[in-house]
N, C-alpha and C positions, 0 to 999 in steps of 0.2 A: 535599412532595418531601424535606424536611429529615429527616423521620422515616425515610425509605428509606435514608439514609446509614448506618443501623445494621441494617437488616432483613436484607439478604443475608448479611453477615458473621456475624450472630447465627445465622441459619438454618443456614448451612453449618457452623458450628462451626469455622471456619477461622481462621488467623492470618496476619499479616504481608502479604506480596505475594498470597498466594493469596485472602485476603480482598478485597483491592482488586480483584483481577481478577474475582472473583465480582460485585462491585458493578458494575464497568465493564461487564461482560458483560450484565447483566441490568437495568441501569438503564433503559434505553429500553423494554424490554418491560413493566417495572412501570409506567412512565408511560403506556404505551399501553393495556395490557390490565387493569391492576389499580388504577387511579387511585382508583376508588371504595371500595376497601377498605384503602387505604394507612393509614388512622388506626385500623383495627380490630385491629391487632396483627400481629405477625410471622407467625403461624400462617395468618392470613386471606391474607396476601400470598403465602405459599408455597402455599397451596390454590388460589388464583387462578391462580398460575403453572402448576401442574399441570393445572387445568382448560383451559388455553390452551395446553397443551403442543404441539400441532400448529402453533401460529401463532408460537411463540417463535423468536427468532433462533437460529442453530445454535451461537453462542457460548454464549448462556444455557442452551440445553438441554444442552450438554456440560458446563457447570459443575454443573447439577443432577444429571446423570447420575453425574459423577465423584464426587458427595457423597452418593450413595445415594438420591436423591430421584427 
């Protein structure tokens, strides 16, 4: 889970409050759906989130959409 602290902000190329909101919005989804790939790198986590798009929370889906994912 520690690695994830940097995953979403890195993927979203966001800064400041926006990066924290991205992490907060997707942390639970990553833990639920993407735990198996968390150590495989940022792009693996992003790919996993996209593969589980229909199962993501509305907040996480919104963050991804707002950042062109």
